[in-house]
N, C-alpha and C positions, 0 to 999 in steps of 0.2 A: 562399706567405703567402697569397695571394689564394685558393687552395683551401680555405684553412682559416677564412678569411672567410666564404667561400660557406656552407660547412657550417655554421659558427655562425649565418649568417643564417637558412638552411633550418630549423634546430633550434628558432630564436625563432619562426619563423612557424608551425610545426606546435605549438609550446607556446600560441601565441595563440588558435590554431583548437581546439585541445584546451580552453583556459580558456573560451573561448566556448559551446563545446557543453557543457561540464560546467555552466556558469551556466545554461543553457537548461534541463538536466534538474533541476537544483536549485530554479528557479522553478516549474517544473510541477509538481515534487513536495511542495512548500513547503505549499500550499492543502489537501492532505490532512489535516494535522495543525495548521497554525497557529492555527485559530480554537477549537480542542477546548476548550481552558482558557479563552475567552472567550465560550461560547455564552449564557450568560446576560447578560451586559453588552451583546452586539450586540442580545440580543431586548429588553431593556429600553430601548435607545438607539432602537429602530425601533418600538417599541409593539407588538410583537409576543409570539409564543409561543417557549419553547425549541424545541418540536417543528417550529416553522416555521424556525428555523434549521438544525436537524438536518436538516429536510429539503432545505435547500439544500446542505449538503454531501454528502448522499445521491443527490442529482439531479447535482451536478458530477462524481461518480464514476460514475454512469450514463451521463451523455452522452460521457464520453469513451471508455468501454468500449463504447458501441454504434456509436460513429465511429470507433474506433482504426484498423481495417483499411480502412476507406474513405479514412481520411485518407493510409495509405500507399499506396494506389492512387493517389490525387490526386498524389502527391508523383512518382511514376513518370511520370504525364501531363505533368505542367507543370514538372518539375524539383525535386530534393529541397531546392536551397537555397532557391528561390522559395517553395516550401511553408512552409518553416522561418521565411521572413521573413513571409509573408502571415500564418502562423499565429501570431507574436508580434504584427502588428497588430491582429489580432482579439481576442488574450489582453489586450493592454494594454488595449486599448478597455473590456473586461469589467472588469478591475481599476480602471480609471477611474471606471467607471459604479458599480461596488461601494463603492469610497470614498467618493461623493457620494449614495450610496442613500438616500433619506428614507423608504423604507417597503420592506416585503419583498418586493412584486412585483419592484420595481428590482433589489433585490439578488439574486432569483431570475434576471433576465435577465441580470444583470451577469455574476456569480460564475459560477452552474451553467450557464447556457447558453453564453455568450459564450466565457468561459474553458475551458469544456469542450470547444468547438467548436477554440479555438485549439491546445490541448494536443493534441486529435487528429491535427493536422495537424504540430505540432512534434515528439512524442515519437517516431514512426516515424521522421521525418527525420533525427533526430539519429543514430539507429542506422544508418541509409543513408550518412551524411554522415562517420560514422566509418569506415566501409569504403572509401570513396572518397577519403578523404585520409591514410589511414595504410596501409603494406604489411602485409603479414598478419603478419608478426613482430613488429608493434609494434601490432597491434590488442588483445590481451589486456590491456596496459598502459592502452591508451586506453579500452576497455571497462570496465575495472576502475574508472578514474577517474569515469567517467560513472556507472556503479553506485553506486559509494561516494557522488558528490554527492546523488543522488536519495534515497539512504538516509537520509543525514546531515541533508537537509532535513526528511525526517519525524521525524527524532529531535530537531533544535533547534528545530521548528516550535512546539511549547509554549512553550520559553524565550522565542522571538521575541515571540510572541503574548502570552503573559503580562507581558512588559517593556513592550510598547507599550500593552496595556490598564491596566497598574498606572500607568504614569508619563506617558501622554499618550493615545491614543486608537486602537482598533482600526482605525480608518480609515487610519491612518497606514502600516499594512502593506501594503494595497492601493494606497495613495499610491507607497510605496517600490518596489513591484513595476513600476509604469510606469517609474520611473527607470531600473531594473535591466533591465526589457525594452529600454527606448530603448537602451542602451549596449551590448547583445548585439547589437541590429541594426546598430550603428554598427561593430563589430568584426566582424560577420559577413562584411564585405567581402571579408576574408582566406580564407575558406572557399573552396575549389574546388569544382567538381561537374560532374559529367558532363553532355554536349548531351543533348536530349531526342532521341531518333530515332523517327520515325514519330507517328502522331498516333493515341492510343487514345481509345477510348470507354468511357465508365464504364458498368458493368454494374449499371443502377440496380434491377433486381429482386434482383439479389444483394446490393446494400446493404442493400437493404430487410430481406431475409430475415435477414441477419448482424444487423442491429442490432435486429430483432424478438427473434431467438434471446437475443442477449446481454443486452438489456433485460429480458427476461421473467426469464432465468437470474438476472440479478445483482440485480433489483428482490426476486425471490423471496429470495434469501439474505441481503440487507440488513434484510428486513422480518420474518425468521425470529424474532427475538427478542421483536419485539414484537405479533407475531401467532401465533407457535408454529408449528412446523415442520408437523406433520399434524393433531394437537389443538388446535382454536383457543384462544388465550389469553381469558382472562376480558376480556369487552367488545370483543373482536375480529370483525373479519366474518367471517362464513362463506361457503363456496361448496359445495352438496349436503353442508351439515354437518361439512365439514372446512375447515382452514386454508386461504386463498387462496394460501400460500407452495407447496403440493405442485402447484397447479393452475400456477401461473407456472414451476415447474421444469420440469413437464411439457410446457409450451406451448413454453419455450426450447428442451429437446431436440428438440421437433417440427421448429419453425423450423430449427435446425442442421441437422436431416436433410435437410430440403427443400433447405435452402441447398447442400449436398453433392451432392445429386442434382442441381441446377441447374447448378452450375460443371462437374460431369463432362459433362452434354449439351452444355453452349456448347464446352467444350474439345475434345470429339469433332466438333463441327462447325465447328471450326477458328476459332471466334470468342474474344474477349478477357473471359476471366471475372473476377470480381473478385479472386480468388486462383488461382493454378495449382494444381489438384488433385494434381499431382504432389509438391508441397512436403510434403504430409501422409504421403508414401509415403516422405520423406526419414528415415530412423532417426535421424540424429545431430540433425537439425533438431527434429525432434518431441522426441527425449531432452532437448535443451536448453530446450525449452519447458516439459517436465514439471518440469524442476529448478527453473525459474523460479517456476512455479506453487507448488512445495513451499517454495520459499525465502521467497516472499511470505507464504504461508500462515503459516509459522514466524513471520517477523519482525512482520507487522503484529500476529498476535496477542500476541507480546510487547510491542509498544507499546501495546496496549490493556491488558494485563495490569500490567504494572511501573508505569505513572503511577497505575492506580487503587490498588496497593499503598502506594506514596509518598505520595500527595496525600490519599486517603481512609482507609485503615489506620492509617497512621502520621503525617496531619496535616499534610505539608508543602505549602509556598504552590507556586504554578505554577512561579515562578521556582527554587525550591530543587528542585522535583522535575526540571525541566531540566537543572539543573547535575549533579544526581546520575545522569542518564541519559547525559552527557557522555562519560564513558570507554568507551561501545559506538561512539560515532562517531568517537573517536580512534584505538581498535585497529582498527576497519572500514578507515578510511582508510589505516592503515599497511599492512593486509593486502592490499588492494586494488592497492596501488601497488608494495608491496615485493616481493612474490612473482613478478609478471612481471618485475620488475627484477633480482633476485637469484637466481629459478630460472626462466630464461627457458624451458628446456626441461622443466620439471616436467610430469608429466603430469596432462592437465585431470581424468581421472576419479579419479587419486588425491588431486589438491586440492581436488574437490568432496567426495569422499567424508570427508576430513580436517576438511573446514568442517562439514558435517552433524554430524559425531562432535563437534567442539567446541561446537557449538551443544548437542548434547544433553548434554554434560557440564556445561556453563554452566547451563543450566535445570535439571538434577537438583541441582547444589550450590545453586542458589537455593532451589530446594523443600525441601531439608534444612535451610537456613539459617533460613527462615520461622519466626518464635514470636511469641507474644504479647508478649513482654518484647524482642524484636529489635529494633536501631536501623536506621536508614536504610543506615549503612556496608558492611551485609551484601550490598547489590546491586553492590557496586564489582567486587570479584573476578568474579561469574559474567558481569557485562556485559561485562567485559574479555575472557574467554572467547568470550561470544557474537558480540561484534563482531568478533575475529579469525574465527570460522567464516562469519560473514555476509561478511565482506571477501573470504576466500577464495573464495566462490561469486562474488561481482561481479568478481573478476580473470579468471574464466574463462568464464562462462555466455554473455555478448555474443558473445565471439569464437568460440565453439562453434557458435551457432546461425546466425550470418551466415556462417561460412567454409564451411557447409554447402551454400552455395548460389552462384551466380554475381551478381558485383555488382549487376546488373540487378535481381535478385529481392530485393535486400536491402531496397527500402521494405515490399514483401509482408510479409517476416519482421519487419520493425520493428513493423508493424502486428499480427501474430500475436504477438510477443513482448510487447508492452504490455498486450495483451489477456489473455495470461496472467497476467501480474504483477497487473492490477487484479481479475481473478476470485480470484486467490490471497488477494490482500488484503482482498477484501470477505469471503471465506469465513471467513478466519483470525478476522478480527473478529467475524464472526457467532457462529462455533461456539465461540470462546473466550467470549464471552458469556453464550451458552445454557448452556453446561456450568458456567460460574461461578455464574449465577444459581439453575440447578437444585441444584447441589451447597450452595449457600449456604441455599436452601430447605429442603433435607432435613436439613441440620444443625442449623439454628435450630430447626425444629419439633420435633425429637428432643431437643434440647438443653432447651429450655424446659419439655416434658413431661417430661423425666426430674430436672427441676430442683425441689426441694422448696420453694422460695422464692417461687416463682411460682404463684400461685393458680389452680385448676381454670378457674375463670371465664376468666381471661386467656388461659389453654392453648386453649380452644374458642374465644374471640373471634379469636385470631390465626390459628385454624385456617378459620375464616370470612373474615376481611378479607384473608388472605394468599393466597388460591388461586391467584394470578397470579403469584405467586412474590414473595420477600422482597428489597427495594429494597437495593441497595450503598450504604449510607449512612455518613457520618462519627458517631463518638460523640457530638458536639454536637448534630447534626441529630437523631439518635435519641433523644437525652436531652431535648431540646425537645418531640419529638412524644408522647414518654411521659409528660411533665408535662402535656402539653395534653390528654391523654388520660386525667389525673386518678389516675394509678398513684402509689402511695406510694413514698417514697425506698427501701425495701428490695427490693420488686419491681423499680422501675427500675433498680437496681445489677444486680440478678441477672440481669434481660435483657440489659442491656449488657454483661455477662461473657459471656453465651452467644453474642450478636451476634459479640463479637470474637473469638470461636473459629470461629463459623461464616463469618466472613469470609475467615479464614485457609484452612480448610478449602475454601472456594468458589475461592480463588486457586490452591491446590495442585492442585485438580483440574483447573483450566484449564492449568496449566503441566504436569501430567502429560500432557494431552492433546497440547500442542505438542511434548512430547520424544518421545510416539510418533509422531507425524507426520512427524519430523525422521530417526527409526528406520526408519520405512517407507519414507521418501526412497532410504536406502542402498540398498534392493532395486532401485531404477530406475537406478542409476548406470552400469549396464553400457552403456546407449545414448551415454554420454559417452565420446568418443575416448581412446584410452591416450596418444595421440601429440599434443603440440602443433601446432596449424594453423600451417601456414608452415614447419615445423621442416625439410622438405626444401629449402625455398628459402634457410633461413640456413644448413643444411650447403653 
C-alpha cells in the first residue's frame, strides 16, 4: 500500500513539474501573437504609430534569437533551474514595465528588451529541465506537451489579446503575465536540477559573433516584406543600389562562418566554446533542428495566412477569428499527448513524416475550399488535420534532439533548438507575406486591366500608385478609399470585385508555398531515428 502511495506521489510531483514547464513555454510563446490584433489600439494609447508597435514585436523576436544560444550556455554555467527562475524574474519585470508603459520607449525596454532577455534564459532551460526531470522513455510525452503549449499559445494569443482589448485593456495581458510568472516561480521549487560541476567561462567573442549572425539574418528576413528581398521596394532604403535585406543576410552568413571557425579553434585549444563544435556533426541532433525549422516555417506561415483570411477576407472580428482557429489547438494537443501515450514505441521518423503529410493534406484542402462565396466554416476540417500534423511533430522532435546528446549538453541543444524555431517562424511569416502580396498585386493589376468596367485612366493611375504592392485590405476599407478617390459607384464595385478575387489568389499562393515547404521537409526526415529514444531502456 505504501509503495502504491509512493508511486502516486511521484507521479503527482512529475505532473506538477511538467505543468510548470508547460506554463513557462506558454508564457514565452504568447507574446509572439497576443498583440497582433491590438496593434492599432496600443499605438493609439501610447500616442505612437502602428509601425512603432510592429517594431516592438520584431525586436522581441530579434533579442530572443540573438541571445538564445548564450542563454543556454549561461544555464549550463549557473544551473538550469536558476537560469529558469532568473529568466522569469527578468521576464516578469519586462511584463510589468510594458503594462505600465506611458510611451513607446518604455514599451520597447519592457517588452522587446527585458522580456526578450528573460525568454532567452527560460526557453533553453525548459528543454534541459525536461531532460533532467523525466526518464528517456517519458520524454516524448513531456516534450510533446511543452511543444503543444507553445504552439497553442501562438494560436490563442489573438483571442486573448482581442478579448482583453475589446472588454478591458491590452495592459491587462501583460499584467496577467506577471501573475502567471509569479505562480510559475512558486511551483518551480519542485523542479530538480543537476548540480553545476566546475566553473566554466562564457565565450564572449562567440556570443557576440552568434548574436551578430542571428541578428543580421533574422532582421533581414523580418524586413524583407517592407524593404524587398533584393530589388528595393518603393521608398525603402538602398545600399549600393539593392535592398539592405540581401546585405543583412550576407552579413549574417559571414558572422556565422566566423563563429564556426572561432569555436573550432577554442575546442582544439582545449578551451570552452559557446557551443561544442561536435554537436553540429551529430546527424540526429541536426536532423531534429532541421525538422523544427520546417515545422515553424509552416506553422507560423499558417498563423499569418489563416487569420488574414478570416479577419480581412471574411470580415470576422478578432474574437471570432480566434474561436475559428481553436480546432487546430485542440487536435494539436490531442496528438502531442496521445501519440506518446498510446503509441510509445512508434517510429519517430514515421510519426514526423505522417505529421507533415497531414499538414500538406490540410493545407491543400483549405486551398481547394477557398472561394469568393465560401464561409468561415471551411477552415474547420483543414485546421483539424493541420493540428494533428503539428501535434505529431511536437510529440517527437524535442525528444529526438535532446536524446542525441548527453544531459550535460542539453542546455546548448535547447539554445540551438529555440534559435531554429525562431528563425523558421520569422522566415515562414516573411516569405508567406511576400508571396501573398506579390500574387495579390499581380492578380489585381491583371484583373482591373481586363475588366471593361474599369476606365483606362484608373488602370494607369493604379499602375503608378501601387508599384510597391497592393495592400491586403478589407472590403470596407477599400470602398472608403475608392470613394475618397472620387470613383463612381460602378467603377468602385468593379474594383472591389477584382480585389476580392485577387485577395484569394494571394492567400492561395501563400498556402501553396507552405504546402511545398512541408513536402520538401519530407525529404529530410531520414535524419530522424527510426526507433524511439529510450526504447532499449523500456525493453
